[in-house]
Structure formats: C-alpha cells, structure tokens
C-alpha positions in Angstrom: 62.6 -7.9 9.9 59.5 -7.6 11.9 56.4 -9.3 10.6 52.8 -8.8 11.6 50.9 -11.9 12.9 47.2 -12.5 12.9 44.7 -14.5 14.8 43.8 -17.5 12.6 40.1 -16.8 12.8 39.5 -13.1 13.1 42.5 -11.8 11.1 43.0 -9.4 14.1 46.6 -8.2 14.4 48.5 -9.8 17.4 51.3 -8.2 19.4 54.3 -9.9 20.9 52.4 -10.4 24.2 49.8 -12.4 22.4 52.1 -15.3 21.5 50.3 -17.5 24.0 47.1 -17.0 21.9 48.8 -18.0 18.6 51.0 -20.8 19.8 48.5 -23.5 18.9 45.2 -23.4 17.0 43.6 -25.8 19.4 44.4 -23.6 22.4 43.1 -20.6 20.4 39.8 -22.3 19.6 39.2 -23.3 23.2 39.9 -19.9 24.6 38.0 -18.1 21.9 34.7 -19.8 22.7 35.4 -19.3 26.4 36.1 -15.6 25.9 33.0 -15.2 23.7 30.8 -16.7 26.5 32.5 -14.3 28.9 31.7 -11.4 26.6 28.0 -12.4 26.3 27.8 -12.6 30.1 29.3 -9.2 30.5 33.0 -9.8 31.1 35.4 -7.2 32.5 35.2 -3.6 31.6 38.5 -3.8 29.8 37.2 -6.8 27.8 34.3 -4.7 26.4 36.5 -1.9 25.1 38.7 -2.9 22.2 41.3 -0.5 20.9 41.6 -1.1 17.2 45.1 -0.5 15.7 48.6 -1.9 16.0 48.1 -3.4 19.5 45.5 -4.0 22.2 45.6 -2.5 25.6 43.6 -5.2 27.4 44.0 -7.3 30.5 42.1 -10.1 28.7 43.2 -10.3 25.1 41.4 -13.5 24.5 38.1 -11.8 25.1 39.1 -8.9 22.8 40.0 -11.2 19.9 36.9 -13.3 20.1 34.6 -10.3 20.3 36.1 -8.6 17.3 33.1 -8.1 15.0 34.3 -10.1 12.0 32.1 -12.7 10.2 33.8 -16.0 10.1 33.1 -19.7 10.3 31.9 -21.0 13.6 34.6 -23.2 15.2 33.4 -25.3 18.1 36.1 -26.4 20.6 38.0 -29.3 19.1 41.5 -30.8 19.4 42.1 -30.3 15.7 43.4 -27.2 14.1 41.0 -25.1 12.1 43.5 -25.1 9.3 43.2 -28.9 9.0 39.4 -28.9 8.7 38.2 -31.4 6.1 37.3 -30.0 2.8 33.6 -30.0 1.9 33.1 -32.3 -1.0 30.0 -32.2 -3.1 28.8 -34.2 -6.1 28.3 -31.6 -8.8 26.2 -33.8 -11.0 23.8 -34.8 -8.2 23.8 -31.3 -6.8 22.9 -29.9 -10.3 20.1 -32.4 -10.6 18.7 -31.4 -7.3 18.9 -27.7 -8.2 17.0 -28.3 -11.5 14.3 -30.4 -9.8 13.8 -27.9 -6.9 14.1 -24.3 -8.2 15.1 -21.9 -5.5 16.4 -18.4 -4.9 15.3 -15.2 -6.5 14.9 -16.8 -9.9 12.2 -19.1 -8.4 10.6 -16.0 -6.7 10.6 -14.0 -10.0 9.0 -17.0 -11.8 6.3 -17.1 -9.2 5.7 -13.4 -9.6 5.6 -13.8 -13.4 3.1 -16.7 -13.2 0.9 -14.7 -10.8 0.9 -11.7 -13.2 0.1 -14.0 -16.1 -2.7 -15.6 -14.2 -4.3 -12.2 -13.3 -3.9 -11.1 -16.9 -5.7 -14.2 -18.1 -8.5 -13.6 -15.6 -8.8 -10.0 -16.8 -9.0 -11.2 -20.5 -11.7 -13.8 -19.6 -13.7 -11.1 -17.8 -13.4 -8.7 -20.8 -14.5 -11.4 -23.3 -17.4 -12.5 -21.1 -18.6 -9.0 -20.4 -18.6 -7.9 -24.1 -20.0 -11.2 -25.5 -22.9 -11.6 -23.1 -24.0 -8.1 -22.2 -25.4 -5.0 -23.8 -22.6 -2.7 -24.9 -23.5 1.0 -25.1 -21.2 4.0 -25.2 -18.2 1.9 -24.4 -19.8 0.3 -21.4 -21.2 -3.1 -20.8 -24.1 -3.4 -18.3 -23.2 -6.5 -16.3 -26.3 -6.2 -14.1 -29.4 -4.0 -13.9 -31.6 -4.1 -10.8 -31.9 -3.1 -7.2 -29.4 -0.6 -5.9 -28.6 -2.7 -2.8 -27.7 -5.7 -4.9 -25.5 -3.6 -7.1 -23.8 -2.0 -4.1 -23.1 -5.5 -2.6 -21.7 -6.8 -5.8 -19.6 -3.7 -6.3 -18.3 -4.1 -2.7 -16.9 -7.6 -3.3 -15.7 -7.0 -6.8 -13.6 -4.0 -5.7 -12.2 -5.9 -2.8 -11.0 -8.6 -5.3 -9.7 -6.0 -7.8 -7.7 -4.2 -5.1 -6.3 -7.6 -3.8 -5.1 -8.5 -7.3 -3.6 -5.0 -7.9 -1.8 -5.2 -4.5 -0.4 -8.6 -5.3 0.8 -7.3 -8.7 2.5 -4.4 -6.9 4.1 -6.8 -4.4 5.5 -8.9 -7.3 6.7 -5.8 -9.0 8.5 -4.7 -5.9 10.2 -8.2 -5.6 11.3 -8.1 -9.3 12.5 -4.5 -9.1 14.6 -5.3 -6.1 16.2 -8.2 -8.0 16.8 -6.0 -11.0 18.3 -3.2 -8.9 20.6 -5.5 -7.0 24.3 -5.0 -7.9 26.7 -7.7 -9.1 30.0 -8.2 -7.4 31.6 -6.4 -10.3 29.3 -3.4 -9.7 30.2 -3.4 -6.0 34.0 -3.6 -6.8 33.7 -0.7 -9.2 31.8 1.4 -6.7 34.2 0.7 -3.8 37.1 1.6 -6.0 35.5 5.0 -6.5 34.9 5.2 -2.7 31.1 4.8 -3.2 28.9 2.1 -1.6 25.8 0.4 -2.8 22.7 -0.9 -1.1 22.3 -4.6 -0.5 18.9 -6.3 0.2 16.6 -3.4 -0.4 14.8 -1.6 -3.2 17.1 1.4 -3.8 17.6 4.2 -6.3 21.2 4.5 -5.2 22.1 1.4 -7.2 20.7 2.7 -10.5 23.9 4.6 -11.2 25.9 1.4 -10.9 23.9 -1.2 -12.9 23.6 -1.4 -16.7 21.3 0.7 -18.8 19.3 -2.3 -19.8 18.5 -3.2 -16.2 17.7 0.5 -15.5 15.2 0.4 -18.3 13.6 -2.8 -16.9 13.5 -1.3 -13.4 11.9 2.0 -14.6 9.3 0.4 -16.9 8.2 -2.1 -14.3 7.8 0.6 -11.7 5.8 2.9 -14.1 3.6 -0.1 -15.1 2.7 -0.7 -11.4 1.6 2.9 -10.8 -0.3 2.9 -14.2 -2.3 -0.2 -13.3 -3.4 1.4 -9.9 -4.5 4.5 -11.7 -7.0 2.5 -13.8 -7.8 -0.9 -12.3 -10.3 0.0 -9.6 -12.7 1.7 -12.1 -12.8 -1.1 -14.6 -16.1 -2.0 -12.9 -18.2 0.7 -11.3 -21.8 1.2 -10.3 -24.3 3.7 -11.5 -27.6 4.6 -9.9 -30.9 6.0 -11.1 -32.3 9.4 -10.0 -35.9 10.0 -10.9 -37.3 13.3 -11.8 -40.6 13.7 -9.8 -43.5 16.0 -9.0 -45.1 16.4 -5.6 -48.7 17.6 -5.5 -50.8 18.6 -2.5 -54.4 17.5 -3.2 -57.6 17.0 -1.5 -59.3 13.7 -1.2 -61.7 14.7 -4.0 -58.8 14.7 -6.4 -58.5 10.9 -6.0 -62.0 10.1 -7.2 -61.2 10.0 -10.9 -58.0 8.1 -10.1 -59.7 5.2 -8.4 -58.9 2.8 -11.3 -55.2 3.7 -11.2 -55.2 2.9 -7.5 -56.8 -0.5 -8.1 -54.3 -1.3 -10.9 -51.4 -0.9 -8.5 -49.9 2.1 -10.2 -50.5 4.2 -7.0 -49.6 2.9 -3.6 -50.9 4.3 -0.3 -48.1 5.4 2.1 -48.4 6.8 5.6 -46.8 10.2 6.2 -43.8 8.6 7.9 -43.2 6.1 5.1 -43.6 8.8 2.5 -41.0 11.0 4.2 -38.6 8.0 4.3 -39.3 7.3 0.6 -38.6 10.9 -0.6 -36.3 12.1 2.1 -33.1 10.9 0.2 -30.8 12.5 -2.3 -31.5 10.2 -5.2 -35.0 8.8 -5.4 -34.8 5.6 -7.4 -37.9 3.6 -6.4 -40.7 6.1 -7.2 -41.7 9.0 -9.5 -44.6 11.3 -8.7 -46.3 11.6 -5.3 -49.7 12.9 -4.3 -49.8 14.4 -0.8 -53.4 14.0 0.4 -54.7 16.5 2.9 -57.9 16.8 4.9 -58.1 20.5 4.1 -60.6 21.7 1.6 -59.7 23.8 -1.3 -61.2 27.1 -2.5 -63.4 27.4 -5.6 -63.7 23.7 -5.8 -60.0 23.4 -6.6 -58.7 20.0 -5.5 -55.0 20.8 -6.3 -53.7 23.0 -3.5 -50.0 23.1 -4.2 -47.4 21.6 -6.5 -43.7 21.4 -6.9 -41.0 19.4 -8.7 -37.6 18.2 -8.2 -35.1 17.0 -10.8 -31.4 16.5 -11.3 -29.0 18.1 -13.7 -25.2 18.6 -13.8 -25.6 22.0 -12.1 -27.2 20.3 -9.1 -24.0 18.5 -8.1 -22.2 20.4 -5.4 -18.6 21.3 -5.7 -16.9 24.6 -5.7 -17.1 27.1 -2.8 -19.9 29.6 -3.1 -22.0 27.4 -5.4 -25.6 27.4 -4.4 -26.8 24.0 -3.5 -30.4 23.2 -2.7 -31.4 20.4 -0.4 -33.2 18.1 -2.9 -36.0 17.1 -0.5 -36.3 20.3 1.5 -40.1 20.4 0.7 -40.7 17.5 3.2 -39.7 19.9 6.1 -42.1 22.7 5.1 -41.5 26.3 4.3 -39.7 27.2 7.5 -36.6 25.5 6.4 -33.9 27.2 4.4 -32.9 25.5 1.2 -29.4 26.9 1.2 -27.9 25.9 4.5 -24.3 26.0 3.2 -24.4 29.7 2.7 -26.7 30.8 5.5 -25.7 28.1 8.0 -29.3 27.4 8.8 -30.5 24.0 10.2 -30.5 21.4 7.5 -33.6 19.5 6.6 -33.3 15.8 7.3 -35.7 12.9 7.3 -35.3 12.7 11.1 -36.5 16.3 11.5 -39.4 15.7 9.1 -40.5 12.5 10.9 -40.3 14.3 14.3 -42.6 17.0 12.9 -45.0 14.4 11.5 -45.3 12.8 14.9 -46.0 16.1 16.6 -49.6 17.3 17.4 -49.5 19.6 14.4 -48.6 16.8 12.0 -46.7 16.9 8.7 -47.1 20.3 7.2 -46.3 20.8 3.5 -47.1 24.1 1.8 -49.2 25.1 4.8 -51.3 22.0 4.5 -51.4 19.1 7.0 -50.8 15.9 5.1 -52.8 12.8 6.1 -51.2 10.3 3.7 -49.7 10.1 0.3 -50.1 8.1 -3.0 -46.9 7.1 -4.5 -46.1 6.0 -8.1 -43.7 3.2 -7.6 -41.2 1.9 -10.2 -38.5 -0.7 -10.3 -35.0 0.4 -9.5 -32.5 0.5 -12.4 -29.1 0.7 -10.7 -26.4 -0.8 -12.9 -23.0 -2.5 -12.6 -20.9 -1.1 -15.5 -17.9 -2.6 -17.2 -15.5 -0.4 -19.2 -13.8 -2.3 -22.0 -11.4 0.6 -22.8 -10.1 0.8 -19.3 -9.8 -3.0 -19.1 -7.8 -3.1 -22.3 -5.3 -0.5 -20.8 -5.0 -2.6 -17.7 -4.4 -5.8 -19.7 -1.8 -4.1 -21.8 0.2 -3.0 -18.7 -0.5 -6.5 -17.1 1.1 -8.2 -20.2 4.0 -5.8 -20.1 4.6 -6.5 -16.4 4.5 -10.3 -16.9 6.9 -10.1 -19.9 9.4 -7.9 -17.9 9.3 -10.5 -15.1 9.9 -13.4 -17.5 12.7 -11.4 -19.1 14.3 -10.7 -15.7 14.3 -14.4 -14.8 15.8 -15.4 -18.2 18.3 -12.7 -18.9 19.9 -11.8 -15.6 22.3 -14.7 -15.2 25.3 -13.0 -13.6 25.3 -13.6 -9.8 23.8 -10.6 -8.1 24.0 -9.7 -4.4 20.2 -9.8 -3.8 20.3 -10.7 -0.1 22.6 -9.9 2.8 23.7 -13.6 2.7 24.7 -13.2 -1.0 27.0 -10.3 -0.1 28.5 -12.0 2.9 29.2 -15.2 0.9 30.8 -13.2 -1.9 33.0 -11.2 0.4 34.1 -14.2 2.4 34.9 -16.1 -0.7 36.8 -13.2 -2.3 37.6 -10.5 0.3 37.4 -6.8 -0.8 40.9 -5.2 -0.5 39.4 -1.7 -0.4 37.9 -2.4 3.1 40.7 -4.5 4.6 41.6 -3.5 8.1 38.3 -1.6 8.7 36.5 -4.4 10.5 34.9 -2.0 13.1 33.6 0.4 10.5 29.8 0.9 10.3 27.4 2.4 7.8 27.8 5.9 9.3 31.6 5.8 8.8 31.2 5.1 5.1 28.5 7.7 4.8 31.1 10.1 6.2 33.7 9.0 3.6 35.9 7.2 6.1 37.4 4.7 3.8 40.9 4.7 5.3 42.2 4.2 8.8 43.3 7.6 10.3 43.4 7.0 14.0 43.0 4.0 16.3 39.3 3.3 16.9 37.8 2.1 20.2 35.2 -0.7 20.0 32.3 -0.1 22.4 29.5 -2.6 21.9 26.2 -1.0 22.4 22.6 -1.5 21.4 21.0 0.4 18.5 17.4 1.2 17.7 15.9 -0.4 14.7 15.3 2.9 13.0 19.1 3.5 12.7 19.8 1.3 9.6 17.4 3.4 7.5 18.6 6.8 6.5 17.0 10.0 7.7 15.9 10.7 4.2 14.1 7.4 3.9 12.3 7.9 7.2 11.3 11.5 6.2 10.1 10.3 2.8 7.9 7.6 4.3 6.4 9.7 7.1 6.0 13.0 5.3 4.4 11.3 2.3 2.3 9.2 4.6 0.9 12.2 6.4 0.2 14.0 3.1 -1.5 10.8 1.7 -3.7 10.7 4.8 -4.8 14.3 4.5 -4.6 15.1 0.8 -6.7 13.9 -2.0 -5.2 15.8 -4.9 -7.8 16.6 -7.5 -7.2 18.5 -10.7 -10.2 19.4 -12.8 -10.0 20.6 -16.4 -12.1 23.3 -17.9 -15.3 24.0 -16.0 -17.5 26.6 -17.7 -14.5 28.1 -19.3 -12.4 28.4 -16.1 -9.5 26.2 -15.2 -9.7 25.0 -11.7 -6.8 23.2 -10.0 -7.4 22.5 -6.3 -6.2 20.4 -3.5 -8.9 19.1 -1.2 -8.0 17.9 2.2 -9.3 14.4 3.1 -10.4 15.7 6.5 -12.2 18.6 4.9 -14.0 16.2 2.6 -15.0 14.1 5.6 -16.3 17.1 7.6 -18.0 18.6 4.5 -19.7 15.4 3.7 -20.9 14.8 7.2 -22.3 18.4 7.4 -23.9 17.9 4.0 -25.9 14.9 5.2 -26.2 16.2 8.8 -24.8 12.9 10.2 -22.1 13.1 12.9 -22.9 9.7 14.3 -20.4 7.0 13.1 -23.1 4.3 13.4 -25.3 6.2 10.9 -22.3 6.8 8.7 -21.6 3.0 8.8 -25.2 2.3 7.8 -24.8 4.4 4.7 -22.0 2.0 3.6 -18.7 2.3 1.9 -18.7 3.9 -1.6 -22.4 5.0 -1.1 -23.3 7.7 -3.6 -24.8 10.7 -1.9 -26.0 14.0 -3.4 -23.7 16.3 -1.4 -20.7 13.8 -1.4 -19.9 14.5 -5.0 -17.3 16.9 -6.5 -18.2 19.4 -9.2 -15.7 18.4 -11.8 -16.2 18.1 -15.5 -13.6 16.2 -17.6 -13.1 15.2 -21.2 -14.3 11.7 -21.1 -14.3 8.6 -18.9 -10.5 8.0 -18.9 -9.8 11.5 -17.6 -12.3 11.2 -14.8 -10.9 7.8 -13.9 -7.4 9.2 -13.6 -8.6 11.9 -11.3 -10.5 9.5 -9.1 -7.6 7.0 -8.9 -4.8 9.5 -8.3 -4.6 8.6 -4.6 -4.2 5.0 -5.6 -0.9 5.8 -7.5 0.3 7.7 -4.4 -0.4 4.7 -2.2 1.4 2.4 -4.6 4.5 4.5 -4.2 4.1 4.5 -0.5 3.9 0.7 -0.4 7.3 0.6 -2.2 8.9 3.1 0.2 7.5 1.3 3.4 8.6 -2.1 2.0 12.1 -0.7 1.5 12.0 0.8 5.0 11.1 -2.4 6.7 13.7 -4.2 4.5 16.4 -1.9 5.9 15.4 -2.7 9.5 14.9 -6.5 9.0 18.2 -6.8 7.0 20.1 -5.2 9.9 18.3 -7.7 12.2 19.4 -10.6 10.1 23.0 -9.3 10.2 22.9 -8.7 13.9 22.0 -12.3 14.7 25.4 -13.4 13.3 26.9 -11.9 16.5 25.1 -14.3 18.7 24.2 -17.4 16.7 26.0 -19.7 14.3 23.8 -19.5 11.1 24.1 -20.7 7.6 24.0 -18.0 5.0 20.6 -17.3 3.2 21.6 -16.9 -0.4 20.2 -17.0 -3.9 22.1 -20.1 -5.1 22.9 -22.3 -2.0 25.9 -24.5 -1.7 27.3 -26.5 1.2 25.4 -25.5 4.4 24.0 -22.4 2.8 20.2 -22.2 2.6 17.9 -20.8 0.0 14.8 -18.7 0.4 12.0 -17.3 -1.8 11.8 -14.0 0.1 14.5 -11.4 -0.4 14.9 -9.4 2.8 11.4 -9.0 4.2 10.3 -12.1 6.1 6.8 -13.4 5.6 5.9 -12.4 9.2 6.3 -8.8 8.0 5.7 -9.0 4.3 2.2 -10.6 4.6 0.8 -8.1 7.1 2.2 -5.3 5.0 0.6 -6.7 1.9 -2.8 -7.1 3.7 -2.5 -3.5 5.0 -1.9 -2.4 1.4 -4.9 -4.3 0.1 -7.1 -2.8 2.8 -5.9 0.8 2.1 -6.2 0.4 -1.6 -9.7 -0.9 -1.2 -10.7 1.9 1.2 -9.3 4.5 -1.2 -11.4 3.0 -4.0 -14.4 3.4 -1.8 -13.4 6.8 -0.5 -12.9 8.5 -3.9 -14.6 6.9 -6.9 -16.3 7.3 -10.2 -20.0 8.2 -10.1 -22.4 7.7 -12.9 -26.0 8.9 -12.3 -28.8 8.0 -14.8 -31.5 10.6 -14.6 -35.0 9.4 -15.5 -37.6 11.9 -16.4 -40.6 9.5 -16.1 -41.8 6.1 -17.3 -41.0 5.9 -20.9 -39.3 9.3 -20.9 -35.8 10.1 -22.2 -32.8 9.7 -19.8 -29.6 11.7 -19.3 -26.4 10.7 -17.6 -24.0 12.5 -15.4 -20.4 11.2 -14.7 -18.4 12.8 -11.9 -16.4 11.9 -8.8 -17.9 11.0 -5.5 -16.5 10.3 -2.0 -17.7 8.3 1.0 -17.4 9.8 4.5 -17.1 6.5 6.4 -14.5 5.1 3.9 -12.4 8.3 4.3 -12.7 8.0 8.1 -11.6 4.3 8.1 -8.7 5.1 5.6 -7.5 7.8 7.9 -7.6 5.5 10.9 -5.9 2.5 9.3 -3.3 4.7 7.5 -2.5 6.4 10.8 -2.2 3.0 12.6 0.2 1.8 9.9 2.4 4.8 10.3 2.5 4.4 14.1 3.3 0.7 13.8 6.3 1.4 11.6 7.5 4.0 14.1 7.0 1.6 17.0 9.0 -1.1 15.2 11.7 1.5 14.8 12.1 1.8 18.5 12.9 -1.9 19.0 16.6 -2.5 19.9 19.2 -4.8 18.3 21.6 -6.8 20.4 25.1 -5.4 20.8 28.3 -7.2 19.7 28.6 -6.2 16.1 28.8 -2.9 14.1 25.5 -1.7 12.6 26.0 -2.0 8.8 22.5 -1.6 7.5 22.4 -2.2 3.8 25.8 -0.6 3.2 27.9 -2.8 0.9 31.2 -1.3 2.2 30.4 -2.0 5.9 29.4 -5.6 5.1 32.6 -6.0 3.1 34.7 -4.6 5.9 33.5 -7.3 8.4 34.1 -10.1 6.0 37.9 -10.8 5.9 38.4 -14.5 6.9 41.7 -16.3 7.2 43.4 -17.1 3.9 43.9 -20.7 5.0 40.1 -21.4 4.9 38.8 -20.9 1.4 35.5 -22.7 2.1 34.4 -20.5 5.0 31.5 -19.1 2.9 29.9 -22.6 2.6 29.7 -23.1 6.3 27.7 -21.7 9.2 29.1 -18.4 10.2 29.1 -16.3 13.3 
C-alpha cells in the first residue's frame, strides 16, 4: 500500500525521487538552508516555479521544498535531527510571577487606554468645578475671562489645541480597545472556517461582528458611538464671544467741538488722524469705540455745525447667509458715497480699509458725505470679549468620558478567553493547533479565499512575485477611505432648522466657503489671511442659521468633527492592513519570534496591536492637527451687541468659519490622502503568499510537522 511522505519541516509532499531529501534529517537541514540562500540569490528558473500537487517537476527539488511558503521553526544547519530538538522547559511559577510584575500584551494596552480616559475625565471634572465655583454663571455659561479680544483669541487658540489633542487621544484609545473587542477567538475562527467564511486578524473590522458574541458587539458599538459623540461636543465646551458696538458717525465743523472741550480734556474723546480713524472703524465688529465725530474744515449753512450723520448697528438680520440675502458692508461709509453697499448682488468693488486709506492719502483727501475730513474725535471704551464655558456641554462630555473609561475597564476585566488580536497570535495558535479546513492549501492567498477557493481543484503553480502595499486592503476599504476623504475635504454639511418659518437644509462646499469668505473680506493674499488668524470671527464669515438653543448649534458646528473621527478609524484600519502584511512578509526572509498578546518561550509581547509607533504616532498627530483645524474652520460664534455705555445688550449665537483655517485643513487633509496612496505603492518582498488580514490564508500557511509540538514558542521563518 502506497503511503505519502512529507518533508519534516514544510509538510510538503515528497515523491519517490525525493528520497535523498528525506533519508536523513541532518542532510535535509543542510540542503534546506543552502537552497533557501540559492532562492534568495535568484536560483534557476525551474527553482522559482513550484508546481503544487502530488509531485514536483523540478530540476532542483531541494530549492523547491525550502522555498515553499509555510511558516515553521527556523532550523540552522546542525548535525542533530530536528525531531530530537530539546524541549523548551520553563518554570511556570517564576514565569507567572514575571507576568504579574510586568503586565504586557493587549490587556496592558487597554489598561493604559482606560487610565488615560479616566485622567482626561478627572481633568474635565476639575475644570467644570473650577469654572462654576469661581466665575459668574449666566444663562448656562460661565465667563472665564473678560477683556481684550486679542488675549481672548490667544487663550482660545491654545485651549482648543489642548481639547482637540485630548479628544484625539481618546479616539486613539477607543480604536485600540475596539480592535481588541472585535478580535475573534480561536473558537470563532474555527466556526467561521467550518462555514467557509474567513475573519479579519489584526485590524478594526466590521466583518468580525457577525462572529463574536452579542455582549462584545454591544461593547464595540457603544464605544464607537461614544467616540463620535464626544467629538460632536468637546470642541465647543469653551468658546469665545466678542463685543460689537452700536455707534453713530457724525460729520461736524470745528465749531461743534467748542461746547465739548471739557469732554475732550476728561479723556472721553480722543483725537485720531484720518488714517487711524479709518483703521479703527474699518472693521466688521467695532469693539474698542462707540460714537465718532468726523471733523471737517468745511463750513455749514445757517450756522449749522452738524453737516451729516449716520449710524451702524448689528442685529441677527445683519448676519449673511442664504443666497440673495442683502448684506451691507458695515463700514461702507468710510469709502464715501461712490461705493455700493451691496457688492454681493451688483458685483461692484468692495469697500475696504486699504481703499479708504488710499483715498485719504490722495490730494482730494478723505471724503465722507461730500465733506473732506481733517481728523476725528473717537469715544473709546474697553473691549469686552469673553471666554465662555458651557457647563451643560461639559456634563455631556464627562458622561461619555465616564462611559468610555468604564467600557475599557470592562474590556480588560471580562475578556479573558485568548483572542487573536495580532498576526502573531494567529500564527502561534495555528502552529500549535493546525486548522484542518485549510490543510494542503499552503500556497493560497487572500484572493483565493475571497473567491471561495477552499478546496484544491487543480495543481497550482507557485510564482514568487512582489506585491504593492495597497493589495492587502480590499477595494472597498480603499474606496471608503478616499471617497470619504475627498468628501470631507470639500463638504461641510450644515443642516439648519426653521428660519423664519422655512426649513432649510443645505450642503456648503468647503471650497465655496473659502472663496466666499475671501470675497467677503476682499482678501486674496494668504499673508493677509494668515494675519487675520485661525478662528477669527468676521462679519461676512458667518452663516445665517438659527437653531433651538446652544446644543443644537454646537452639533451643527461640530458635525465635521464626527466625520473626521470616523475617517481616523478607517485610515487606521487601512494602515493596519498594509503593516500587518508587511510583518507577515518579513517571515519569508528573517527568523523572528512571534509578537503575541501573552508571550511564552521566545515569543515577545508588545503594547501596540498592528500599527507600529512609527506609523501610529504620525497618524495621531495628523488627526490632532486636522481636528484642531476643523474646530478653527467651523465654530460657534457668540456676539454681544452693545448699544452704548450703560445701555442694554443683546446676544447673537450662530456659526462662523475661518478662511485661513479652511485653507490649511484642505492642504493638510490632501497631503494625508496623498501620503496614504504613496505608501500603498511601496512593494513587499517576494517569497511568501500575500495573506493580508485573512484568517484562512494565515491558517493555510501554518501546518508544521507533527513531531514538533513546540514550534510556536520558537523563532519562525
């Protein structure tokens, strides 16, 4: 009765002509390493084409056997048989003590994530208590600081940078924990393989949700929703508001100032040159002054010292927004009567401070209401810009923060069954207990199992070739990342509720916002846009939306933050696919210990799952930058309108956008997408099938000799 013989290392079927290879283990080991070196150097053409099946049609069978892509222990040339290798002996008591003293694997990583989430939660709680206990609390807001607008803008800049850094760290920790929760156990993999389905190993995947328990599905879903919810609220916990003063401008003769001499001496009126006066009032929101007297050398008629007068104020109707809405230039009076106040409809030249200053420097001088202005007297006041803290929004953030920390702790405590979190976990499991459903399919790759090729139909020829890095990730994953990335770069989706009895739902292109904002302020120079600053509130750079309360406006302003949080998860998963395949590919060239969750023998542990720090940290930094830029691109705006010293105030809450922040977000987002595509065009080395994250393809390559039950504890190749 004929029997099938196998190579002791690769479990590759041998023919009768291969008896010289199986006669002694020592001879096999020597020739195997020699053949492998020949394979790396190039070898013969026949040696690089292996016919998989009952026999090999090769001139150099030693080369064929050694290059068969099966993960196995690395056997250096030795005179002893691999069957007689000494057994690895470990002291379980000492080993257990070391494990307890030095936590490792994904449990240690999840504990670090939980500790980080708890720390951020405590910081949020301390901030909330301090803000409410030590500051005035009006209409649900605590005023953390009231003073100069530049100081408020600077504090708001750094606070939002810190907030977005913490929210991005929370998102990264959630991604880590969700990947652990969604990782299958060996039992889950066996059940799936029995049904001719494969699962993902080493990445965040929705494919695995149909294989894991309902409890873990609930943990996974709630943790993901809490991450998006925090990003929808966190960046508007603290926001700034500015003051906009209602003022009158009056053209007067010098005689008008005689009765006001005492006011001038008391410092209530300050003498400004024409150029300085234009700079003071040639802005959208005047916060440093109220009324202004424009003094002319002209003489009035009938002894009338007041030649002309006008006023400018701010109401909710003044805020631009929908198409066709008439918007006046708030300081058009500084340019004289020749300038159109409605440039958006008539496309006339827009009045700017630069135009007014140029006119003031001309021989004709500064003309207002047909009178040449010599100088002006300004009623100065202190700025009252504010840094606001919303207790209600912070309580929502803290609630989700507590939920997130508890879910992470629950994950670390309750998931005790060994899970295949990393590629190394899967390799170790399949080497220790080979999967019978994939036996004999050692040359199968991910594409084969995607095409339902779970059984050998015809002999298969092994042709080692290099693959691009984009191959391990599916087409669907690449399309999801890039299409959503393009949409996120161009779309700021805004949904307004009832505005004057009409429901308006509209999609506003980010590029359109940028162009519209630059046209509104007549600045097409990036240097001038940069000088305006990130998150700078401008009259034209506001959206005419009216919502039912602060929370609704916050959700509208932060909707892009939620989209970006989802994009971070997808791009993290994309890079995990490529880097997981890179880790697998290195086993074809180097003898490496397995990187597992619970190391034994020569195995090694790690805190990261599949994305190395050299990729994870730059991706996290890029996420922080983009989240911060989005918070400065589209943000909550609160304008306190003052009707004069001692007069009543009113408040307007809406959504504003910053041109320079949108521009920078488009650039950095585009660079991130291009970098991911560029990484995808790197190439793996040849010599091993491309398995990606496919559990079945990994299993197919892991069928070691039955004689060596400890192969998973050693360095493999």
